[in-house]
A tleap script that builds the chain and sets N, CA, C and O, in Angstrom:
source leaprc.protein.ff14SB
mol = sequence {
  NMET ALA THR VAL GLN LEU LEU TYR PHE ALA
  ARG LEU ARG GLU VAL LEU GLY ILE GLU ARG
  GLU ARG VAL VAL LEU PRO GLU GLY VAL ALA
  THR ALA GLY GLU LEU ARG ALA TRP LEU ALA
  THR ARG GLY GLY ALA TRP THR THR GLU LEU
  ASP THR LYS ARG GLN VAL ARG ILE ALA VAL
  ASN HIE ASP LEU ALA ASP ALA ALA GLN PRO
  LEU SER ASP GLY ASP GLU VAL ALA LEU PHE
  PRO PRO VAL THR GLY CGLY
}
set mol.1.N position { 94.097 -34.127 -12.341 }
set mol.1.CA position { 92.537 -34.195 -12.126 }
set mol.1.C position { 92.003 -34.652 -13.931 }
set mol.1.O position { 92.530 -34.393 -15.013 }
set mol.2.N position { 90.960 -35.289 -13.630 }
set mol.2.CA position { 90.153 -35.818 -14.780 }
set mol.2.C position { 89.347 -34.581 -15.529 }
set mol.2.O position { 89.378 -33.760 -14.613 }
set mol.3.N position { 88.824 -34.093 -16.334 }
set mol.3.CA position { 88.081 -33.012 -16.747 }
set mol.3.C position { 87.166 -33.969 -17.749 }
set mol.3.O position { 87.677 -34.808 -18.490 }
set mol.4.N position { 85.737 -33.721 -17.665 }
set mol.4.CA position { 84.992 -34.629 -18.466 }
set mol.4.C position { 84.066 -33.506 -19.055 }
set mol.4.O position { 84.177 -32.370 -18.593 }
set mol.5.N position { 83.104 -33.780 -20.109 }
set mol.5.CA position { 82.305 -33.397 -20.639 }
set mol.5.C position { 80.684 -34.432 -20.682 }
set mol.5.O position { 80.290 -35.486 -21.182 }
set mol.6.N position { 80.083 -33.167 -19.695 }
set mol.6.CA position { 79.068 -33.400 -19.706 }
set mol.6.C position { 77.712 -33.176 -20.505 }
set mol.6.O position { 77.687 -32.033 -20.963 }
set mol.7.N position { 76.661 -33.859 -20.789 }
set mol.7.CA position { 75.575 -33.821 -21.980 }
set mol.7.C position { 74.525 -33.947 -20.937 }
set mol.7.O position { 74.776 -34.841 -20.129 }
set mol.8.N position { 73.401 -33.290 -20.724 }
set mol.8.CA position { 72.196 -33.749 -20.053 }
set mol.8.C position { 70.935 -33.588 -21.181 }
set mol.8.O position { 70.751 -32.589 -21.877 }
set mol.9.N position { 70.348 -34.474 -21.185 }
set mol.9.CA position { 69.565 -34.568 -22.345 }
set mol.9.C position { 67.754 -34.772 -21.577 }
set mol.9.O position { 67.481 -35.135 -20.433 }
set mol.10.N position { 66.998 -34.467 -22.466 }
set mol.10.CA position { 65.040 -34.479 -22.410 }
set mol.10.C position { 64.881 -33.660 -20.922 }
set mol.10.O position { 65.585 -32.664 -20.753 }
set mol.11.N position { 63.858 -34.137 -19.748 }
set mol.11.CA position { 63.745 -33.511 -18.783 }
set mol.11.C position { 65.093 -33.175 -17.900 }
set mol.11.O position { 64.846 -32.220 -17.163 }
set mol.12.N position { 66.122 -33.540 -17.776 }
set mol.12.CA position { 67.454 -32.849 -17.243 }
set mol.12.C position { 67.509 -31.841 -17.896 }
set mol.12.O position { 67.534 -30.877 -17.130 }
set mol.13.N position { 67.552 -31.475 -19.178 }
set mol.13.CA position { 68.190 -30.467 -19.834 }
set mol.13.C position { 67.119 -29.414 -19.861 }
set mol.13.O position { 67.670 -28.314 -19.915 }
set mol.14.N position { 65.885 -29.313 -19.845 }
set mol.14.CA position { 65.159 -28.455 -19.664 }
set mol.14.C position { 64.931 -27.959 -18.074 }
set mol.14.O position { 64.876 -26.752 -17.840 }
set mol.15.N position { 64.822 -28.782 -17.171 }
set mol.15.CA position { 64.936 -28.563 -15.820 }
set mol.15.C position { 66.100 -27.827 -15.069 }
set mol.15.O position { 65.927 -27.035 -14.143 }
set mol.16.N position { 67.338 -28.207 -15.608 }
set mol.16.CA position { 68.503 -27.660 -15.195 }
set mol.16.C position { 69.301 -26.514 -15.945 }
set mol.16.O position { 70.141 -25.746 -15.475 }
set mol.17.N position { 68.854 -26.597 -17.125 }
set mol.17.CA position { 68.582 -25.497 -17.836 }
set mol.17.C position { 69.947 -25.433 -18.269 }
set mol.17.O position { 70.478 -24.351 -18.518 }
set mol.18.N position { 70.507 -26.456 -18.366 }
set mol.18.CA position { 71.627 -26.448 -19.005 }
set mol.18.C position { 71.845 -27.725 -20.299 }
set mol.18.O position { 71.375 -28.848 -20.117 }
set mol.19.N position { 72.495 -27.425 -21.391 }
set mol.19.CA position { 72.456 -28.660 -22.683 }
set mol.19.C position { 73.836 -29.443 -22.261 }
set mol.19.O position { 73.739 -30.648 -22.491 }
set mol.20.N position { 75.189 -29.023 -21.659 }
set mol.20.CA position { 76.325 -29.446 -21.674 }
set mol.20.C position { 77.217 -28.899 -20.978 }
set mol.20.O position { 76.837 -27.737 -20.830 }
set mol.21.N position { 78.299 -29.060 -20.397 }
set mol.21.CA position { 79.312 -28.335 -19.560 }
set mol.21.C position { 80.778 -29.231 -19.590 }
set mol.21.O position { 80.713 -30.435 -19.837 }
set mol.22.N position { 82.075 -28.590 -19.332 }
set mol.22.CA position { 83.288 -29.351 -18.890 }
set mol.22.C position { 83.230 -29.126 -17.754 }
set mol.22.O position { 82.750 -28.047 -17.406 }
set mol.23.N position { 83.823 -30.313 -16.513 }
set mol.23.CA position { 83.966 -30.179 -15.300 }
set mol.23.C position { 85.617 -30.502 -15.074 }
set mol.23.O position { 86.399 -30.840 -15.963 }
set mol.24.N position { 85.789 -30.392 -14.281 }
set mol.24.CA position { 87.018 -30.936 -13.770 }
set mol.24.C position { 86.561 -31.418 -12.405 }
set mol.24.O position { 86.054 -30.779 -11.482 }
set mol.25.N position { 86.906 -32.869 -12.519 }
set mol.25.CA position { 85.900 -33.750 -10.991 }
set mol.25.C position { 86.838 -33.298 -10.102 }
set mol.25.O position { 88.039 -33.256 -10.367 }
set mol.26.N position { 86.266 -32.896 -8.872 }
set mol.26.CA position { 87.176 -32.817 -7.557 }
set mol.26.C position { 87.657 -34.227 -7.259 }
set mol.26.O position { 87.228 -35.309 -7.659 }
set mol.27.N position { 88.948 -33.836 -6.221 }
set mol.27.CA position { 89.171 -35.452 -5.825 }
set mol.27.C position { 88.230 -36.229 -4.870 }
set mol.27.O position { 87.692 -35.531 -4.011 }
set mol.28.N position { 87.976 -37.375 -4.869 }
set mol.28.CA position { 86.969 -37.974 -4.722 }
set mol.28.C position { 86.106 -38.264 -5.439 }
set mol.28.O position { 85.227 -38.933 -4.895 }
set mol.29.N position { 85.965 -38.048 -6.457 }
set mol.29.CA position { 84.813 -38.163 -7.502 }
set mol.29.C position { 85.164 -38.864 -8.768 }
set mol.29.O position { 84.841 -38.205 -9.756 }
set mol.30.N position { 85.797 -40.138 -9.059 }
set mol.30.CA position { 85.958 -41.333 -9.717 }
set mol.30.C position { 85.280 -41.945 -10.627 }
set mol.30.O position { 85.684 -42.416 -11.690 }
set mol.31.N position { 84.028 -41.928 -10.102 }
set mol.31.CA position { 82.852 -43.087 -10.879 }
set mol.31.C position { 81.516 -42.423 -11.430 }
set mol.31.O position { 81.249 -41.250 -11.167 }
set mol.32.N position { 80.842 -43.076 -12.063 }
set mol.32.CA position { 79.628 -42.145 -12.533 }
set mol.32.C position { 78.581 -41.909 -11.714 }
set mol.32.O position { 77.661 -41.118 -11.921 }
set mol.33.N position { 78.806 -42.895 -10.402 }
set mol.33.CA position { 77.717 -42.484 -9.421 }
set mol.33.C position { 78.535 -41.179 -8.504 }
set mol.33.O position { 77.934 -40.145 -8.213 }
set mol.34.N position { 79.498 -41.346 -8.248 }
set mol.34.CA position { 80.297 -40.225 -7.614 }
set mol.34.C position { 79.882 -39.024 -8.527 }
set mol.34.O position { 79.236 -38.092 -8.047 }
set mol.35.N position { 80.171 -39.041 -9.555 }
set mol.35.CA position { 79.707 -37.662 -10.463 }
set mol.35.C position { 78.305 -37.486 -10.109 }
set mol.35.O position { 77.976 -36.307 -9.979 }
set mol.36.N position { 77.442 -38.314 -9.929 }
set mol.36.CA position { 76.113 -37.866 -10.203 }
set mol.36.C position { 75.319 -37.446 -8.213 }
set mol.36.O position { 74.231 -36.879 -8.116 }
set mol.37.N position { 76.132 -37.866 -6.946 }
set mol.37.CA position { 76.558 -37.350 -6.231 }
set mol.37.C position { 76.620 -35.771 -5.985 }
set mol.37.O position { 75.831 -34.935 -5.545 }
set mol.38.N position { 78.059 -35.757 -6.526 }
set mol.38.CA position { 78.417 -34.249 -6.736 }
set mol.38.C position { 77.885 -33.679 -7.253 }
set mol.38.O position { 77.647 -32.625 -6.663 }
set mol.39.N position { 77.453 -33.756 -8.225 }
set mol.39.CA position { 76.206 -32.932 -9.048 }
set mol.39.C position { 75.090 -32.521 -8.099 }
set mol.39.O position { 74.750 -31.367 -7.836 }
set mol.40.N position { 74.661 -33.466 -7.706 }
set mol.40.CA position { 73.373 -32.878 -6.770 }
set mol.40.C position { 73.971 -31.988 -5.829 }
set mol.40.O position { 73.418 -30.899 -5.675 }
set mol.41.N position { 75.105 -32.275 -5.103 }
set mol.41.CA position { 75.172 -31.236 -4.077 }
set mol.41.C position { 75.238 -29.676 -4.691 }
set mol.41.O position { 75.460 -28.720 -3.948 }
set mol.42.N position { 75.036 -29.538 -6.041 }
set mol.42.CA position { 74.078 -28.108 -6.511 }
set mol.42.C position { 73.365 -27.145 -5.526 }
set mol.42.O position { 73.375 -25.965 -5.176 }
set mol.43.N position { 72.611 -28.562 -5.229 }
set mol.43.CA position { 71.415 -27.779 -4.659 }
set mol.43.C position { 70.258 -27.511 -5.802 }
set mol.43.O position { 70.537 -27.441 -6.998 }
set mol.44.N position { 68.861 -27.365 -5.254 }
set mol.44.CA position { 67.740 -27.030 -6.333 }
set mol.44.C position { 67.486 -27.739 -6.945 }
set mol.44.O position { 67.140 -28.742 -6.321 }
set mol.45.N position { 67.425 -27.880 -8.281 }
set mol.45.CA position { 66.985 -28.704 -9.068 }
set mol.45.C position { 67.827 -29.806 -9.259 }
set mol.45.O position { 67.547 -31.000 -9.370 }
set mol.46.N position { 68.631 -29.368 -9.274 }
set mol.46.CA position { 70.052 -30.258 -9.499 }
set mol.46.C position { 69.748 -31.264 -8.322 }
set mol.46.O position { 69.152 -32.236 -8.784 }
set mol.47.N position { 69.966 -31.378 -6.844 }
set mol.47.CA position { 69.461 -32.350 -5.504 }
set mol.47.C position { 68.141 -32.910 -6.038 }
set mol.47.O position { 67.987 -34.120 -5.872 }
set mol.48.N position { 67.105 -32.195 -6.686 }
set mol.48.CA position { 65.852 -32.862 -6.954 }
set mol.48.C position { 66.114 -34.145 -7.853 }
set mol.48.O position { 66.148 -35.344 -7.577 }
set mol.49.N position { 66.324 -33.278 -9.301 }
set mol.49.CA position { 66.644 -34.529 -10.259 }
set mol.49.C position { 67.560 -35.771 -9.873 }
set mol.49.O position { 67.167 -36.938 -9.886 }
set mol.50.N position { 68.706 -35.392 -9.563 }
set mol.50.CA position { 69.665 -36.382 -9.197 }
set mol.50.C position { 69.429 -37.043 -7.975 }
set mol.50.O position { 70.462 -37.462 -7.451 }
set mol.51.N position { 68.629 -37.212 -7.505 }
set mol.51.CA position { 68.592 -37.734 -5.783 }
set mol.51.C position { 68.637 -39.412 -6.592 }
set mol.51.O position { 68.436 -39.863 -7.720 }
set mol.52.N position { 68.974 -39.862 -5.422 }
set mol.52.CA position { 69.256 -41.486 -5.883 }
set mol.52.C position { 67.778 -42.603 -6.565 }
set mol.52.O position { 67.690 -43.545 -7.353 }
set mol.53.N position { 66.633 -41.638 -5.529 }
set mol.53.CA position { 65.619 -42.327 -5.974 }
set mol.53.C position { 64.770 -42.087 -7.321 }
set mol.53.O position { 63.842 -42.805 -7.694 }
set mol.54.N position { 65.151 -41.200 -7.834 }
set mol.54.CA position { 64.939 -40.416 -9.437 }
set mol.54.C position { 65.479 -41.587 -10.011 }
set mol.54.O position { 66.318 -42.155 -9.311 }
set mol.55.N position { 65.155 -42.210 -11.351 }
set mol.55.CA position { 65.710 -42.709 -12.250 }
set mol.55.C position { 66.442 -41.908 -13.372 }
set mol.55.O position { 65.843 -41.278 -14.244 }
set mol.56.N position { 67.686 -41.990 -13.271 }
set mol.56.CA position { 68.476 -41.013 -14.181 }
set mol.56.C position { 69.644 -42.092 -14.766 }
set mol.56.O position { 70.581 -42.559 -14.118 }
set mol.57.N position { 69.381 -42.292 -15.876 }
set mol.57.CA position { 70.624 -43.341 -16.995 }
set mol.57.C position { 71.808 -42.604 -17.067 }
set mol.57.O position { 71.797 -41.406 -16.785 }
set mol.58.N position { 72.727 -43.122 -17.376 }
set mol.58.CA position { 74.064 -42.799 -17.272 }
set mol.58.C position { 74.759 -43.802 -18.350 }
set mol.58.O position { 74.767 -45.032 -18.414 }
set mol.59.N position { 75.451 -42.603 -19.327 }
set mol.59.CA position { 76.141 -43.318 -20.348 }
set mol.59.C position { 77.413 -42.629 -20.381 }
set mol.59.O position { 77.552 -41.408 -20.311 }
set mol.60.N position { 78.471 -43.620 -20.510 }
set mol.60.CA position { 79.639 -42.717 -20.844 }
set mol.60.C position { 80.486 -43.040 -22.180 }
set mol.60.O position { 80.573 -44.245 -22.413 }
set mol.61.N position { 81.019 -42.324 -22.947 }
set mol.61.CA position { 81.562 -42.317 -24.306 }
set mol.61.C position { 80.264 -43.306 -24.907 }
set mol.61.O position { 80.806 -44.272 -25.444 }
set mol.62.N position { 79.132 -43.396 -24.991 }
set mol.62.CA position { 77.760 -43.645 -25.566 }
set mol.62.C position { 77.550 -45.210 -25.372 }
set mol.62.O position { 77.000 -46.012 -26.127 }
set mol.63.N position { 78.395 -45.486 -23.629 }
set mol.63.CA position { 77.880 -46.625 -23.344 }
set mol.63.C position { 77.168 -46.796 -22.313 }
set mol.63.O position { 77.654 -46.290 -21.301 }
set mol.64.N position { 75.865 -47.500 -22.136 }
set mol.64.CA position { 75.096 -47.383 -20.751 }
set mol.64.C position { 76.253 -47.850 -19.815 }
set mol.64.O position { 77.050 -48.715 -20.178 }
set mol.65.N position { 76.314 -47.232 -18.575 }
set mol.65.CA position { 76.988 -46.942 -17.275 }
set mol.65.C position { 76.051 -47.379 -16.116 }
set mol.65.O position { 74.867 -47.060 -15.999 }
set mol.66.N position { 76.688 -48.068 -15.381 }
set mol.66.CA position { 76.167 -48.092 -13.796 }
set mol.66.C position { 77.199 -47.187 -13.092 }
set mol.66.O position { 78.262 -46.768 -13.549 }
set mol.67.N position { 76.595 -46.959 -11.759 }
set mol.67.CA position { 77.385 -46.175 -10.735 }
set mol.67.C position { 79.065 -46.357 -10.520 }
set mol.67.O position { 79.983 -45.540 -10.454 }
set mol.68.N position { 79.002 -47.843 -10.445 }
set mol.68.CA position { 80.748 -47.845 -10.361 }
set mol.68.C position { 81.696 -48.126 -11.410 }
set mol.68.O position { 82.675 -48.870 -11.363 }
set mol.69.N position { 81.090 -47.133 -12.756 }
set mol.69.CA position { 81.904 -47.123 -14.011 }
set mol.69.C position { 83.036 -45.912 -13.494 }
set mol.69.O position { 82.914 -44.865 -12.858 }
set mol.70.N position { 84.019 -46.527 -14.023 }
set mol.70.CA position { 85.053 -45.506 -13.676 }
set mol.70.C position { 84.934 -44.322 -14.506 }
set mol.70.O position { 84.438 -44.486 -15.621 }
set mol.71.N position { 85.325 -43.075 -14.136 }
set mol.71.CA position { 85.456 -42.270 -15.152 }
set mol.71.C position { 87.032 -41.569 -15.812 }
set mol.71.O position { 87.804 -41.470 -14.858 }
set mol.72.N position { 87.536 -41.195 -16.799 }
set mol.72.CA position { 89.094 -40.702 -17.146 }
set mol.72.C position { 88.995 -39.908 -17.922 }
set mol.72.O position { 87.881 -39.688 -18.397 }
set mol.73.N position { 89.904 -39.316 -18.264 }
set mol.73.CA position { 90.316 -37.729 -18.832 }
set mol.73.C position { 89.621 -37.754 -19.869 }
set mol.73.O position { 89.803 -38.658 -20.684 }
set mol.74.N position { 88.587 -36.690 -20.100 }
set mol.74.CA position { 88.408 -36.599 -21.659 }
set mol.74.C position { 86.699 -37.452 -21.933 }
set mol.74.O position { 85.974 -37.207 -22.896 }
set mol.75.N position { 86.378 -38.445 -20.822 }
set mol.75.CA position { 85.296 -38.995 -21.006 }
set mol.75.C position { 83.994 -38.036 -21.622 }
set mol.75.O position { 84.017 -36.805 -21.620 }
set mol.76.N position { 83.058 -38.727 -22.055 }
set mol.76.CA position { 81.906 -37.645 -22.495 }
set mol.76.C position { 80.844 -38.932 -21.327 }
set mol.76.O position { 80.970 -40.136 -21.106 }
set mol.77.N position { 79.889 -37.904 -20.855 }
set mol.77.CA position { 79.446 -38.562 -19.974 }
set mol.77.C position { 77.953 -38.116 -20.133 }
set mol.77.O position { 77.906 -36.935 -19.791 }
set mol.78.N position { 76.605 -38.599 -20.540 }
set mol.78.CA position { 75.665 -37.924 -20.732 }
set mol.78.C position { 74.686 -38.859 -19.594 }
set mol.78.O position { 74.857 -40.014 -19.204 }
set mol.79.N position { 73.388 -37.657 -19.177 }
set mol.79.CA position { 72.920 -38.092 -18.391 }
set mol.79.C position { 71.321 -37.799 -18.561 }
set mol.79.O position { 71.012 -36.840 -19.270 }
set mol.80.N position { 70.574 -38.359 -18.118 }
set mol.80.CA position { 69.204 -38.493 -19.200 }
set mol.80.C position { 67.951 -39.676 -18.542 }
set mol.80.O position { 68.171 -40.795 -18.076 }
set mol.81.N position { 66.797 -39.060 -18.683 }
set mol.81.CA position { 65.738 -40.059 -17.860 }
set mol.81.C position { 65.426 -41.229 -18.538 }
set mol.81.O position { 65.662 -41.242 -19.746 }
set mol.82.N position { 65.027 -42.050 -18.105 }
set mol.82.CA position { 64.436 -43.209 -18.786 }
set mol.82.C position { 63.640 -43.102 -19.895 }
set mol.82.O position { 62.456 -42.901 -19.626 }
set mol.83.N position { 63.907 -43.172 -21.016 }
set mol.83.CA position { 63.248 -43.135 -22.230 }
set mol.83.C position { 62.275 -44.474 -22.768 }
set mol.83.O position { 62.616 -45.649 -22.896 }
set mol.84.N position { 60.968 -43.845 -23.022 }
set mol.84.CA position { 60.046 -45.221 -23.315 }
set mol.84.C position { 59.733 -44.579 -24.860 }
set mol.84.O position { 60.280 -43.532 -25.206 }
set mol.85.N position { 58.976 -45.174 -25.584 }
set mol.85.CA position { 58.222 -45.147 -26.699 }
set mol.85.C position { 58.025 -46.316 -27.792 }
set mol.85.O position { 58.351 -47.457 -27.465 }
set mol.86.N position { 57.682 -46.156 -28.637 }
set mol.86.CA position { 57.677 -47.946 -29.404 }
set mol.86.C position { 56.869 -47.255 -31.182 }
set mol.86.O position { 56.639 -48.040 -32.102 }
savepdb mol mol.pdb
quit
């Protein structure tokens, strides 16, 4: 089983009340999209914030990733809302 380090930024960190955590991926969770869907099953703010209708970016080991990005043991996965600025 793979273990990944999750990092939450901006609105996600504030609303979910967590900055980081280490999780063991359950069977059937092998991609960034599957991870997001699994986290959404935690209920409450998790379900609301990680709903697929909401824009959430995912980076794996500092590279932007799409939902199909495979996850490996030891990966760092960051979740954050789109950022604007100038």
